[in-house]
N, CA, C, O and the ligand as a Tripos MOL2 file, in Angstrom:
@<TRIPOS>MOLECULE
protein
  261   259    66     0     0
PROTEIN
NO_CHARGES

@<TRIPOS>ATOM
      1 N          77.8440   99.2040   93.3540 N.3       1 MET1
      2 CA         78.3580   98.7690   94.6460 C.3       1 MET1
      3 C          79.8290   99.1680   94.7270 C.2       1 MET1
      4 O          80.6360   98.8240   93.8630 O.2       1 MET1
      5 N          80.1460   99.8910   95.7690 N.am      2 SER2
      6 CA         81.5360  100.2610   95.9280 C.3       2 SER2
      7 C          82.1070   99.7110   97.2300 C.2       2 SER2
      8 O          81.6130  100.0280   98.3120 O.2       2 SER2
      9 N          83.0820   98.9390   97.1310 N.am      3 LEU3
     10 CA         83.7570   98.4310   98.3090 C.3       3 LEU3
     11 C          84.8220   99.4080   98.7530 C.2       3 LEU3
     12 O          85.4670  100.0620   97.9340 O.2       3 LEU3
     13 N          84.9940   99.4970  100.0220 N.am      4 LEU4
     14 CA         86.0430  100.3580  100.5390 C.3       4 LEU4
     15 C          87.3710   99.5700  100.4800 C.2       4 LEU4
     16 O          87.6170   98.6560  101.2670 O.2       4 LEU4
     17 N          88.1700   99.9530   99.5560 N.am      5 ASN5
     18 CA         89.4540   99.2400   99.4260 C.3       5 ASN5
     19 C          90.6250  100.0070  100.0010 C.2       5 ASN5
     20 O          91.3130  100.7680   99.3220 O.2       5 ASN5
     21 N          90.8110   99.7710  101.2650 N.am      6 GLU6
     22 CA         91.9760  100.3690  101.8770 C.3       6 GLU6
     23 C          92.6680   99.3200  102.7720 C.2       6 GLU6
     24 O          92.0170   98.4340  103.3270 O.2       6 GLU6
     25 N          93.9300   99.4370  102.8890 N.am      7 CYS7
     26 CA         94.6950   98.5310  103.7180 C.3       7 CYS7
     27 C          94.1700   98.6210  105.1650 C.2       7 CYS7
     28 O          94.0410   99.7040  105.7350 O.2       7 CYS7
     29 N          93.8780   97.4520  105.7260 N.am      8 ARG8
     30 CA         93.3120   97.4980  107.0930 C.3       8 ARG8
     31 C          94.3670   97.8390  108.1280 C.2       8 ARG8
     32 O          94.0280   98.1080  109.2800 O.2       8 ARG8
     33 N          95.6360   97.8360  107.7490 N.am      9 HIS9
     34 CA         96.6930   98.1240  108.7080 C.3       9 HIS9
     35 C          97.1130   99.5900  108.6360 C.2       9 HIS9
     36 O          97.1230  100.2970  109.6440 O.2       9 HIS9
     37 N          97.4640  100.0380  107.4110 N.am     10 CYS10
     38 CA         97.9760  101.4250  107.3110 C.3      10 CYS10
     39 C          97.0090  102.3050  106.5160 C.2      10 CYS10
     40 O          97.2770  103.4930  106.3330 O.2      10 CYS10
     41 N          95.9080  101.7570  106.0490 N.am     11 ARG11
     42 CA         94.8580  102.5320  105.3580 C.3      11 ARG11
     43 C          95.2950  103.1380  104.0560 C.2      11 ARG11
     44 O          94.7070  104.1080  103.5780 O.2      11 ARG11
     45 N          96.3360  102.5610  103.4780 N.am     12 ALA12
     46 CA         96.6730  102.9520  102.1040 C.3      12 ALA12
     47 C          95.6050  102.4390  101.1540 C.2      12 ALA12
     48 O          95.0150  101.3790  101.3660 O.2      12 ALA12
     49 N          95.3670  103.2150  100.1000 N.am     13 ALA13
     50 CA         94.3820  102.7590   99.1070 C.3      13 ALA13
     51 C          94.8770  101.5270   98.3920 C.2      13 ALA13
     52 O          96.0530  101.4060   98.0500 O.2      13 ALA13
     53 N          93.9440  100.6100   98.1750 N.am     14 LEU14
     54 CA         94.2680   99.3510   97.5170 C.3      14 LEU14
     55 C          93.5160   99.3010   96.1970 C.2      14 LEU14
     56 O          92.3820   99.7690   96.0900 O.2      14 LEU14
     57 N          94.1690   98.7240   95.1910 N.am     15 SER15
     58 CA         93.3970   98.3560   94.0120 C.3      15 SER15
     59 C          92.6200   97.0940   94.3060 C.2      15 SER15
     60 O          93.0620   96.2820   95.1190 O.2      15 SER15
     61 N          91.4930   96.9040   93.6790 N.am     16 ALA16
     62 CA         90.6020   95.8190   94.0390 C.3      16 ALA16
     63 C          91.2310   94.4880   93.9720 C.2      16 ALA16
     64 O          90.8880   93.6010   94.7540 O.2      16 ALA16
     65 N          92.1600   94.3040   93.0500 N.am     17 GLU17
     66 CA         92.6990   92.9960   92.8580 C.3      17 GLU17
     67 C          94.0090   92.8220   93.6520 C.2      17 GLU17
     68 O          94.6650   91.7840   93.5610 O.2      17 GLU17
     69 N          94.3680   93.8330   94.4130 N.am     18 GLU18
     70 CA         95.7090   93.7880   95.0550 C.3      18 GLU18
     71 C          95.8420   92.6520   96.0570 C.2      18 GLU18
     72 O          96.8100   91.8920   96.0070 O.2      18 GLU18
     73 N          94.8870   92.5280   96.9600 N.am     19 THR19
     74 CA         95.0460   91.4810   97.9620 C.3      19 THR19
     75 C          93.7360   91.0600   98.5590 C.2      19 THR19
     76 O          92.9420   91.9180   98.9450 O.2      19 THR19
     77 N          93.4680   89.7620   98.6540 N.am     20 PRO20
     78 CA         92.2530   89.2790   99.3060 C.3      20 PRO20
     79 C          92.2470   89.5530  100.8260 C.2      20 PRO20
     80 O          91.1950   89.5200  101.4650 O.2      20 PRO20
     81 N          93.4090   89.8160  101.3760 N.am     21 ASP21
     82 CA         93.5090   90.0690  102.8140 C.3      21 ASP21
     83 C          93.2720   91.4990  103.1630 C.2      21 ASP21
     84 O          93.2960   91.8490  104.3430 O.2      21 ASP21
     85 N          93.0420   92.3450  102.1930 N.am     22 ARG22
     86 CA         92.9020   93.7810  102.4230 C.3      22 ARG22
     87 C          94.1190   94.3690  103.1210 C.2      22 ARG22
     88 O          94.0200   95.1770  104.0450 O.2      22 ARG22
     89 N          95.2600   93.9280  102.6380 N.am     23 LEU23
     90 CA         96.5200   94.4800  103.1560 C.3      23 LEU23
     91 C          97.3450   94.8930  101.9230 C.2      23 LEU23
     92 O          97.3610   94.1900  100.9120 O.2      23 LEU23
     93 N          98.0220   96.0310  102.0240 N.am     24 CYS24
     94 CA         98.8320   96.5160  100.9120 C.3      24 CYS24
     95 C         100.0950   95.7160  100.8240 C.2      24 CYS24
     96 O         100.3400   94.8510  101.6650 O.2      24 CYS24
     97 N         100.8960   95.9780   99.8400 N.am     25 GLY25
     98 CA        102.1360   95.2390   99.6040 C.3      25 GLY25
     99 C         103.0700   95.3160  100.7930 C.2      25 GLY25
    100 O         103.7680   94.3510  101.1060 O.2      25 GLY25
    101 N         103.0870   96.4820  101.4680 N.am     26 GLU26
    102 CA        103.9780   96.6330  102.6020 C.3      26 GLU26
    103 C         103.4710   95.8980  103.8680 C.2      26 GLU26
    104 O         104.2540   95.5330  104.7460 O.2      26 GLU26
    105 N         102.1760   95.7010  103.9300 N.am     27 CYS27
    106 CA        101.5790   95.1240  105.1210 C.3      27 CYS27
    107 C         101.1420   93.6490  104.9230 C.2      27 CYS27
    108 O         100.6130   93.0400  105.8530 O.2      27 CYS27
    109 N         101.3550   93.0900  103.7540 N.am     28 CYS28
    110 CA        100.9580   91.6940  103.5380 C.3      28 CYS28
    111 C         101.7370   90.7700  104.4590 C.2      28 CYS28
    112 O         101.3560   89.6220  104.6880 O.2      28 CYS28
    113 N         102.8390   91.3000  104.9840 N.am     29 PHE29
    114 CA        103.6240   90.6040  105.9930 C.3      29 PHE29
    115 C         102.7610   90.2290  107.2030 C.2      29 PHE29
    116 O         103.0140   89.2250  107.8680 O.2      29 PHE29
    117 N         101.7090   91.0750  107.4860 N.am     30 PHE30
    118 CA        100.8600   90.8880  108.6540 C.3      30 PHE30
    119 C          99.6540   90.0190  108.3640 C.2      30 PHE30
    120 O          98.8190   89.8560  109.2530 O.2      30 PHE30
    121 N          99.5110   89.4600  107.1970 N.am     31 ALA31
    122 CA         98.3070   88.7310  106.8220 C.3      31 ALA31
    123 C          97.9990   87.6050  107.7710 C.2      31 ALA31
    124 O          96.8380   87.4040  108.1290 O.2      31 ALA31
    125 N          99.0110   86.8570  108.1940 N.am     32 VAL32
    126 CA         98.7420   85.7440  109.1080 C.3      32 VAL32
    127 C          98.3130   86.2740  110.4720 C.2      32 VAL32
    128 O          97.4320   85.7070  111.1180 O.2      32 VAL32
    129 N          98.9450   87.3720  110.9090 N.am     33 ASP33
    130 CA         98.5410   87.9690  112.1970 C.3      33 ASP33
    131 C          97.1040   88.4530  112.1400 C.2      33 ASP33
    132 O          96.3540   88.3110  113.1050 O.2      33 ASP33
    133 N          96.7250   89.0230  111.0080 N.am     34 TYR34
    134 CA         95.3470   89.5420  110.9040 C.3      34 TYR34
    135 C          94.3210   88.4300  110.8430 C.2      34 TYR34
    136 O          93.1890   88.5940  111.2970 O.2      34 TYR34
    137 N          94.7200   87.2860  110.2760 N.am     35 ARG35
    138 CA         93.7920   86.1570  110.2790 C.3      35 ARG35
    139 C          93.5770   85.6790  111.7460 C.2      35 ARG35
    140 O          92.4660   85.3380  112.1510 O.2      35 ARG35
    141 N          94.6710   85.6720  112.5030 N.am     36 ARG36
    142 CA         94.5450   85.3190  113.9180 C.3      36 ARG36
    143 C          93.7140   86.3530  114.6570 C.2      36 ARG36
    144 O          92.8840   86.0240  115.5050 O.2      36 ARG36
    145 N          93.9530   87.5950  114.3190 N.am     37 TYR37
    146 CA         93.2080   88.7070  114.9020 C.3      37 TYR37
    147 C          91.6780   88.5310  114.6420 C.2      37 TYR37
    148 O          90.8660   88.6810  115.5560 O.2      37 TYR37
    149 N          91.3210   88.2180  113.4040 N.am     38 ASP38
    150 CA         89.9370   88.0110  113.0570 C.3      38 ASP38
    151 C          89.3350   86.8500  113.8600 C.2      38 ASP38
    152 O          88.1930   86.9260  114.3120 O.2      38 ASP38
    153 N          90.1060   85.7890  114.0320 N.am     39 ALA39
    154 CA         89.6530   84.6380  114.7820 C.3      39 ALA39
    155 C          89.3710   85.0320  116.2670 C.2      39 ALA39
    156 O          88.3720   84.6230  116.8590 O.2      39 ALA39
    157 N          90.2810   85.8270  116.8210 N.am     40 LEU40
    158 CA         90.1260   86.2740  118.1980 C.3      40 LEU40
    159 C          88.8990   87.1720  118.3380 C.2      40 LEU40
    160 O          88.1560   87.0630  119.3130 O.2      40 LEU40
    161 N          88.6890   88.0560  117.3700 N.am     41 ARG41
    162 CA         87.5460   88.9390  117.3790 C.3      41 ARG41
    163 C          86.2530   88.0840  117.3430 C.2      41 ARG41
    164 O          85.2790   88.3920  118.0300 O.2      41 ARG41
    165 N          86.2650   87.0220  116.5420 N.am     42 ASP42
    166 CA         85.1150   86.1340  116.4720 C.3      42 ASP42
    167 C          84.8220   85.4690  117.7890 C.2      42 ASP42
    168 O          83.6850   85.1320  118.1160 O.2      42 ASP42
    169 N          85.9140   85.2920  118.5460 N.am     43 GLU43
    170 CA         85.7380   84.6440  119.8710 C.3      43 GLU43
    171 C          85.2840   85.6470  120.9410 C.2      43 GLU43
    172 O          85.0040   85.2880  122.0840 O.2      43 GLU43
    173 N          85.2230   86.9310  120.5170 N.am     44 GLY44
    174 CA         84.6700   87.9290  121.4220 C.3      44 GLY44
    175 C          85.6780   88.8190  122.1040 C.2      44 GLY44
    176 O          85.3270   89.5890  122.9990 O.2      44 GLY44
    177 N          86.9260   88.7220  121.6930 N.am     45 TYR45
    178 CA         87.9330   89.6030  122.2970 C.3      45 TYR45
    179 C          87.7630   91.0220  121.8090 C.2      45 TYR45
    180 O          87.3440   91.2530  120.6750 O.2      45 TYR45
    181 N          88.0870   91.9660  122.6620 N.am     46 MET46
    182 CA         88.0730   93.3900  122.2630 C.3      46 MET46
    183 C          89.1030   93.6110  121.1790 C.2      46 MET46
    184 O          90.1020   92.8970  121.0970 O.2      46 MET46
    185 N          88.8530   94.6030  120.3520 N.am     47 GLN47
    186 CA         89.7630   94.9290  119.2680 C.3      47 GLN47
    187 C          91.1780   95.1840  119.7740 C.2      47 GLN47
    188 O          92.1500   94.6790  119.2110 O.2      47 GLN47
    189 N          91.2830   95.9530  120.8170 N.am     48 TYR48
    190 CA         92.5900   96.2790  121.4140 C.3      48 TYR48
    191 C          93.2710   94.9960  121.9430 C.2      48 TYR48
    192 O          94.4500   94.7490  121.6880 O.2      48 TYR48
    193 N          92.4990   94.2040  122.6770 N.am     49 GLN49
    194 CA         93.0770   92.9910  123.2850 C.3      49 GLN49
    195 C          93.5450   92.0660  122.1610 C.2      49 GLN49
    196 O          94.6450   91.5190  122.2330 O.2      49 GLN49
    197 N          92.7180   91.8820  121.1190 N.am     50 ALA50
    198 CA         93.1010   90.9810  120.0360 C.3      50 ALA50
    199 C          94.3610   91.4400  119.3420 C.2      50 ALA50
    200 O          95.2250   90.6290  119.0110 O.2      50 ALA50
    201 N          94.4700   92.7490  119.1190 N.am     51 LYS51
    202 CA         95.6520   93.2620  118.4600 C.3      51 LYS51
    203 C          96.9210   93.0460  119.3360 C.2      51 LYS51
    204 O          98.0020   92.7380  118.8340 O.2      51 LYS51
    205 N          96.7400   93.2170  120.6250 N.am     52 LEU52
    206 CA         97.8720   92.9680  121.5150 C.3      52 LEU52
    207 C          98.3060   91.4940  121.4150 C.2      52 LEU52
    208 O          99.4970   91.1910  121.3520 O.2      52 LEU52
    209 N          97.3430   90.6110  121.4020 N.am     53 MET53
    210 CA         97.6210   89.1740  121.4270 C.3      53 MET53
    211 C          98.2670   88.7280  120.1500 C.2      53 MET53
    212 O          98.9680   87.7160  120.1320 O.2      53 MET53
    213 N          98.0500   89.4600  119.0750 N.am     54 CYS54
    214 CA         98.6340   89.0920  117.7670 C.3      54 CYS54
    215 C          99.9130   89.8870  117.4950 C.2      54 CYS54
    216 O         100.5500   89.6940  116.4600 O.2      54 CYS54
    217 N         100.2910   90.7740  118.4100 N.am     55 GLY55
    218 CA        101.5000   91.5120  118.2150 C.3      55 GLY55
    219 C         101.3600   92.6400  117.1760 C.2      55 GLY55
    220 O         102.3490   93.1600  116.6600 O.2      55 GLY55
    221 N         100.1030   92.9960  116.8900 N.am     56 LEU56
    222 CA         99.8520   94.0650  115.9090 C.3      56 LEU56
    223 C         100.0840   95.4500  116.4740 C.2      56 LEU56
    224 O         100.3840   96.4030  115.7540 O.2      56 LEU56
    225 N          99.9380   95.5300  117.7730 N.am     57 ILE57
    226 CA        100.2880   96.8140  118.4390 C.3      57 ILE57
    227 C         101.2080   96.4580  119.6280 C.2      57 ILE57
    228 O         101.1860   95.3330  120.1260 O.2      57 ILE57
    229 N         101.9820   97.3990  120.0520 N.am     58 ASP58
    230 CA        102.8890   97.1890  121.1360 C.3      58 ASP58
    231 C         102.1270   97.3340  122.4430 C.2      58 ASP58
    232 O         101.3090   98.2410  122.6030 O.2      58 ASP58
    233 N         102.4080   96.4180  123.3900 N.am     59 PRO59
    234 CA        101.7820   96.5690  124.7060 C.3      59 PRO59
    235 C         102.3550   97.7760  125.3980 C.2      59 PRO59
    236 O         103.5040   98.1460  125.1550 O.2      59 PRO59
    237 N         101.5620   98.4060  126.2720 N.am     60 PRO60
    238 CA        102.1380   99.5250  127.0230 C.3      60 PRO60
    239 C         103.2500   99.0510  127.9290 C.2      60 PRO60
    240 O         103.1820   97.9780  128.5290 O.2      60 PRO60
    241 N         104.2700   99.8720  128.0140 N.am     61 ASP61
    242 CA        105.4130   99.5050  128.8830 C.3      61 ASP61
    243 C         105.0920   99.8560  130.3040 C.2      61 ASP61
    244 O         104.8940  101.0280  130.6210 O.2      61 ASP61
    245 N         105.0350   98.8630  131.1770 N.am     62 PRO62
    246 CA        104.6740   99.1490  132.6260 C.3      62 PRO62
    247 C         105.7090  100.0130  133.3270 C.2      62 PRO62
    248 O         105.4060  100.6230  134.3530 O.2      62 PRO62
    249 N         106.9260  100.0770  132.7950 N.am     63 ASP63
    250 CA        107.9520  100.8910  133.4370 C.3      63 ASP63
    251 C         107.9910  102.3220  132.9040 C.2      63 ASP63
    252 O         108.7400  103.1730  133.3830 O.2      63 ASP63
    253 N         107.1400  102.5510  131.8800 N.am     64 ASP64
    254 CA        107.1300  103.8590  131.2720 C.3      64 ASP64
    255 C         106.1340  104.7500  131.9610 C.2      64 ASP64
    256 O         104.9470  104.7290  131.6360 O.2      64 ASP64
    257 N         106.5950  105.5250  132.8990 N.am     65 GLU65
    258 CA        105.7270  106.4100  133.6520 C.3      65 GLU65
    259 C         105.6990  107.7910  133.0170 C.2      65 GLU65
    260 O         105.0140  108.6850  133.5140 O.2      65 GLU65
    261 ZN         99.2560   98.7400  104.4890 Zn       66 ZN66
@<TRIPOS>BOND
     1     1     2 1
     2     2     3 1
     3     3     4 2
     4     3     5 am
     5     5     6 1
     6     6     7 1
     7     7     8 2
     8     7     9 am
     9     9    10 1
    10    10    11 1
    11    11    12 2
    12    11    13 am
    13    13    14 1
    14    14    15 1
    15    15    16 2
    16    15    17 am
    17    17    18 1
    18    18    19 1
    19    19    20 2
    20    19    21 am
    21    21    22 1
    22    22    23 1
    23    23    24 2
    24    23    25 am
    25    25    26 1
    26    26    27 1
    27    27    28 2
    28    27    29 am
    29    29    30 1
    30    30    31 1
    31    31    32 2
    32    31    33 am
    33    33    34 1
    34    34    35 1
    35    35    36 2
    36    35    37 am
    37    37    38 1
    38    38    39 1
    39    39    40 2
    40    39    41 am
    41    41    42 1
    42    42    43 1
    43    43    44 2
    44    43    45 am
    45    45    46 1
    46    46    47 1
    47    47    48 2
    48    47    49 am
    49    49    50 1
    50    50    51 1
    51    51    52 2
    52    51    53 am
    53    53    54 1
    54    54    55 1
    55    55    56 2
    56    55    57 am
    57    57    58 1
    58    58    59 1
    59    59    60 2
    60    59    61 am
    61    61    62 1
    62    62    63 1
    63    63    64 2
    64    63    65 am
    65    65    66 1
    66    66    67 1
    67    67    68 2
    68    67    69 am
    69    69    70 1
    70    70    71 1
    71    71    72 2
    72    71    73 am
    73    73    74 1
    74    74    75 1
    75    75    76 2
    76    75    77 am
    77    77    78 1
    78    78    79 1
    79    79    80 2
    80    79    81 am
    81    81    82 1
    82    82    83 1
    83    83    84 2
    84    83    85 am
    85    85    86 1
    86    86    87 1
    87    87    88 2
    88    87    89 am
    89    89    90 1
    90    90    91 1
    91    91    92 2
    92    91    93 am
    93    93    94 1
    94    94    95 1
    95    95    96 2
    96    95    97 am
    97    97    98 1
    98    98    99 1
    99    99   100 2
   100    99   101 am
   101   101   102 1
   102   102   103 1
   103   103   104 2
   104   103   105 am
   105   105   106 1
   106   106   107 1
   107   107   108 2
   108   107   109 am
   109   109   110 1
   110   110   111 1
   111   111   112 2
   112   111   113 am
   113   113   114 1
   114   114   115 1
   115   115   116 2
   116   115   117 am
   117   117   118 1
   118   118   119 1
   119   119   120 2
   120   119   121 am
   121   121   122 1
   122   122   123 1
   123   123   124 2
   124   123   125 am
   125   125   126 1
   126   126   127 1
   127   127   128 2
   128   127   129 am
   129   129   130 1
   130   130   131 1
   131   131   132 2
   132   131   133 am
   133   133   134 1
   134   134   135 1
   135   135   136 2
   136   135   137 am
   137   137   138 1
   138   138   139 1
   139   139   140 2
   140   139   141 am
   141   141   142 1
   142   142   143 1
   143   143   144 2
   144   143   145 am
   145   145   146 1
   146   146   147 1
   147   147   148 2
   148   147   149 am
   149   149   150 1
   150   150   151 1
   151   151   152 2
   152   151   153 am
   153   153   154 1
   154   154   155 1
   155   155   156 2
   156   155   157 am
   157   157   158 1
   158   158   159 1
   159   159   160 2
   160   159   161 am
   161   161   162 1
   162   162   163 1
   163   163   164 2
   164   163   165 am
   165   165   166 1
   166   166   167 1
   167   167   168 2
   168   167   169 am
   169   169   170 1
   170   170   171 1
   171   171   172 2
   172   171   173 am
   173   173   174 1
   174   174   175 1
   175   175   176 2
   176   175   177 am
   177   177   178 1
   178   178   179 1
   179   179   180 2
   180   179   181 am
   181   181   182 1
   182   182   183 1
   183   183   184 2
   184   183   185 am
   185   185   186 1
   186   186   187 1
   187   187   188 2
   188   187   189 am
   189   189   190 1
   190   190   191 1
   191   191   192 2
   192   191   193 am
   193   193   194 1
   194   194   195 1
   195   195   196 2
   196   195   197 am
   197   197   198 1
   198   198   199 1
   199   199   200 2
   200   199   201 am
   201   201   202 1
   202   202   203 1
   203   203   204 2
   204   203   205 am
   205   205   206 1
   206   206   207 1
   207   207   208 2
   208   207   209 am
   209   209   210 1
   210   210   211 1
   211   211   212 2
   212   211   213 am
   213   213   214 1
   214   214   215 1
   215   215   216 2
   216   215   217 am
   217   217   218 1
   218   218   219 1
   219   219   220 2
   220   219   221 am
   221   221   222 1
   222   222   223 1
   223   223   224 2
   224   223   225 am
   225   225   226 1
   226   226   227 1
   227   227   228 2
   228   227   229 am
   229   229   230 1
   230   230   231 1
   231   231   232 2
   232   231   233 am
   233   233   234 1
   234   234   235 1
   235   235   236 2
   236   235   237 am
   237   237   238 1
   238   238   239 1
   239   239   240 2
   240   239   241 am
   241   241   242 1
   242   242   243 1
   243   243   244 2
   244   243   245 am
   245   245   246 1
   246   246   247 1
   247   247   248 2
   248   247   249 am
   249   249   250 1
   250   250   251 1
   251   251   252 2
   252   251   253 am
   253   253   254 1
   254   254   255 1
   255   255   256 2
   256   255   257 am
   257   257   258 1
   258   258   259 1
   259   259   260 2
@<TRIPOS>SUBSTRUCTURE
     1 MET1         2 RESIDUE 1 A MET
     2 SER2         6 RESIDUE 1 A SER
     3 LEU3        10 RESIDUE 1 A LEU
     4 LEU4        14 RESIDUE 1 A LEU
     5 ASN5        18 RESIDUE 1 A ASN
     6 GLU6        22 RESIDUE 1 A GLU
     7 CYS7        26 RESIDUE 1 A CYS
     8 ARG8        30 RESIDUE 1 A ARG
     9 HIS9        34 RESIDUE 1 A HIS
    10 CYS10       38 RESIDUE 1 A CYS
    11 ARG11       42 RESIDUE 1 A ARG
    12 ALA12       46 RESIDUE 1 A ALA
    13 ALA13       50 RESIDUE 1 A ALA
    14 LEU14       54 RESIDUE 1 A LEU
    15 SER15       58 RESIDUE 1 A SER
    16 ALA16       62 RESIDUE 1 A ALA
    17 GLU17       66 RESIDUE 1 A GLU
    18 GLU18       70 RESIDUE 1 A GLU
    19 THR19       74 RESIDUE 1 A THR
    20 PRO20       78 RESIDUE 1 A PRO
    21 ASP21       82 RESIDUE 1 A ASP
    22 ARG22       86 RESIDUE 1 A ARG
    23 LEU23       90 RESIDUE 1 A LEU
    24 CYS24       94 RESIDUE 1 A CYS
    25 GLY25       98 RESIDUE 1 A GLY
    26 GLU26      102 RESIDUE 1 A GLU
    27 CYS27      106 RESIDUE 1 A CYS
    28 CYS28      110 RESIDUE 1 A CYS
    29 PHE29      114 RESIDUE 1 A PHE
    30 PHE30      118 RESIDUE 1 A PHE
    31 ALA31      122 RESIDUE 1 A ALA
    32 VAL32      126 RESIDUE 1 A VAL
    33 ASP33      130 RESIDUE 1 A ASP
    34 TYR34      134 RESIDUE 1 A TYR
    35 ARG35      138 RESIDUE 1 A ARG
    36 ARG36      142 RESIDUE 1 A ARG
    37 TYR37      146 RESIDUE 1 A TYR
    38 ASP38      150 RESIDUE 1 A ASP
    39 ALA39      154 RESIDUE 1 A ALA
    40 LEU40      158 RESIDUE 1 A LEU
    41 ARG41      162 RESIDUE 1 A ARG
    42 ASP42      166 RESIDUE 1 A ASP
    43 GLU43      170 RESIDUE 1 A GLU
    44 GLY44      174 RESIDUE 1 A GLY
    45 TYR45      178 RESIDUE 1 A TYR
    46 MET46      182 RESIDUE 1 A MET
    47 GLN47      186 RESIDUE 1 A GLN
    48 TYR48      190 RESIDUE 1 A TYR
    49 GLN49      194 RESIDUE 1 A GLN
    50 ALA50      198 RESIDUE 1 A ALA
    51 LYS51      202 RESIDUE 1 A LYS
    52 LEU52      206 RESIDUE 1 A LEU
    53 MET53      210 RESIDUE 1 A MET
    54 CYS54      214 RESIDUE 1 A CYS
    55 GLY55      218 RESIDUE 1 A GLY
    56 LEU56      222 RESIDUE 1 A LEU
    57 ILE57      226 RESIDUE 1 A ILE
    58 ASP58      230 RESIDUE 1 A ASP
    59 PRO59      234 RESIDUE 1 A PRO
    60 PRO60      238 RESIDUE 1 A PRO
    61 ASP61      242 RESIDUE 1 A ASP
    62 PRO62      246 RESIDUE 1 A PRO
    63 ASP63      250 RESIDUE 1 A ASP
    64 ASP64      254 RESIDUE 1 A ASP
    65 GLU65      258 RESIDUE 1 A GLU
    66 ZN66       261 GROUP 0 **** ****
């Protein structure tokens, strides 16, 4: 059995024991946000919408034409 061990944020390769949150050392800062993101996804939010709500991606700037 091989698990895909890569950081869910930046896709860096992870060692199996590195983090239960599947985030690398640089992205473990986002662990709380990703837990919130997972909860929103469970509630049925779209991936993009959930990431926006958690601040994981920047919203589009309405003034940026
Ligand atoms: Zn990362």
